Phi, psi and omega in degrees: 000135182297153182298325179297317180292320178303319179293322177296316181298313181298321180294318180297315183296323178296320178298334179264011175084012180255109181248147172058042173289167175281211181297139182257127177246098189258127176051039175298137176285177187305311185295320178293323176296320179295321176300320180291321178301316181288319181296320182279356183059039177276339183195186183232147177273125180277173187301322184267000174109347177288151179267130181255124182231156174241145185256009174071222186307313185269111174250011177201177180296155178243076187298332181284351180257014184262137182223152169239134183293128182261095174277154188295333182263013178245108179236012184273352188286156177269082184286147181157204183292339179276312180249099181270128182285144174237132177298144179303325179300320180292320178297316182298321178298316178294320179302313180297318179301312184291318176294329174289322177301328183282350183298133178069003179267140172296144182239141174247124189233133173234126172263116192225181179229153167238132176104106179278055180211123187298335180275326192249007183283156184233131177273145181216142173249122179258114179249123182217163181266358183234144180293325187288327177289330175293320176293320176304310181297321181292323176295317190278322185265189189254125176232022186290336173274090186298126182266131174266341175226155181294156172308124181292325181207086186295150179300324176218151175237131176244120181255121185238115181234082187296334179269359172287144179236121175285160178247104186305326182290317181279324193258350178076019178269172179273338180205194176284351181262143178207136170233112185231132183241126172247105182288336180287317177277351182060048189222139180233134177241130175230121180222151172083007178215135175263000179291118192288339178302339177294326179293310181301309185288333173297315179291329174293322174300319176301313179294330177291339176273313187288316193287326177299339178290344180250016183060036175247130181270114172283138187225141175267081185208158168262171184208142169218172185222141181274172180302335179270002178092007179282123183263141176233141177247146179232101177274147176165156178278177180305134176089000182270346177116012181304310182293315185297310185288331180279342179272077186250125182298343181263002179224165181265126177283127173267318175183162190255000188207320189221128183216162173242148180244103183255187182292342181243021174123198183252156178212147179283139176281335193242174178245008184210186182234151180226083191264141171287142186240000181295129182061027175304132189236125182296327181285316185278331184229060188297324181292316178291322179301317180293321183294319183287350179261007185265155175301129180108336178290142172255123180256115182265122168065018172280156181274126182246135168279115188286344177275308182273342185061027173268143178261155182240101185281353174275337185286138178234028185291335177269312180189156169286337186272052176286143188224160175225129176246119183215153181296150181300328183291352175288346177267119177302144179070018177282139178270100183296342175284345170060039181217157178203176182283181175298138183292142171271332183222141172235136177245124173265117185262131175225128171266086187286106181288344179274346176071028183249334180286144175295154179290336180212132176211145175269134180256138169285168179301321180293319179294325178302316179294320180298312183283334173295315179288332180286309176057052185276140168198184168253116179287118185278157186300141171094344181292327179230152176298135173101351180280145176279194181274346178272140174296150178239132175292137183214154172241125183229106185306132178066022183053032179184041182306318184297350184246011183259107176283342180252167181295138182305333180295333176298315179286324180297316178299321179293319180294317179304311185295320182286326177296312182294321182295321188253008174056046182277134176273142182236139187227148172252131177234128174265111177265013185265238194253153175221156180080007183142173180282174176308131183097342176243306179278197180227157180290136175303125184302136180301321178302327176292317178297318176299318180298320176298315179298313180298323181293321179294313185292336176269007181063019179290343184267001185291325183254013182278147176284142182237148171239153182264121179298127185291339184265312183262348180075009182284148178264112188252132181290145175287325179217160176208130180305129176083007183232124177300137187302325183293333177297324184288346180245088190302324182300325183286345181271352178274144179295325180235104180304327183291328174294321176301315181300317179298317179292321178294321179292322176300315179291322176301319178294322175296320174305310183298314179300316179295319180296316180298323179293321182290322191257000188299326183259009184284137177281355180244132178279132175238122184291157181285323187231000000 
């Protein structure tokens, strides 16, 4: 880095409270970062060129360690178990500790963007102590506007110190790990965790706060577009199939996880993909398989044979939540401009561990709001710290409650308005179990799910007969091209239909209870069905 740039960066860091750092590695490209990773012994180079890293204690997010700074003039946040308030004084104390911790340490800095939209994009500076996290940020966020000089004043700064340890007694944290966001200072602190997903989701939380103020709906969804320009969105929590179903060789990928819906269409927040790799299959997911084997990809917590340097995507000895972070351009037919028209179809994905939801259903506008606010799925092992090996049924408002700083009804009202204005069709897809609950039934085969999506996108489901499920009220197709008819009728796949009825009624009651809890204080009435 030129001396002039080094000086500018150091002055910028001093304005942000960071004095006397060691060597500064600013906006290093992929190859240089990989050289640093190997030199620093932060990871290993695999046979095909991807970098393999381990995240230590934390192999998933730590949602109980997340805080938002509660300033006296900020009362709009959705306070509760998801958004825990932190006093400004506690944040300042942590800030001083981390900046002191950085003294004389080498820093890796990337000046990047979120949002493939010239009006709504956000600049961010990622400061971290490790080269591999810098590469992760470079892969996941946008760097297509090559910077010759640092951001003079980034919209947000994220300071990441994985080897820093908070003191719960002194700092008011729950553990040695902390993720704290101060929207007033436009500053994020992450300490005590090397799991890179915290960087990604902290910035998603930022976008979920900023964009509704501009009438832009932030969405936890993947997106692709067909040859005729028809856009499809796939909502869902981790492990439900957002990345897999959007990576279709016959359609163009816009993005795999986070998007905004503005007045002129949708746009990707990111410049890369963060795919789960456990049990990754070359035949079923060829595009992702190819991407994770390329030079520049970061593989988190996959098992590596240190002699052959081959990775084993079947192994879960470190975690079920193995991940790959790679640039969007590693997917053929990806739209690097990251934008599309208003969506024609929206899919809500749920991995139903109880095996009672139909694999495909058409939703009315009222049902779309109900299931959006419900955000049901089975949270699979490893996605968050503290989960066991059994999937757990969960409800996550807007399919992304952990990342919502505002009340879910704010996002629901925006979705309702945009669906109505653009005549968007909404569908529910169960990518979970059939023939019984987890442990009894089997996972719905991916080729069947792909066939359902293709049928919807090709308008093959427009003239199909539908029946209304008596328990959930969903409109379920009698037939679907490429899918056995019995799969479409979940009750018929169970050995004892009466047991199915009891389980379905139990889940429907849980839906109702959760919905009442989410909407009880809402000033806007949203119907149940």
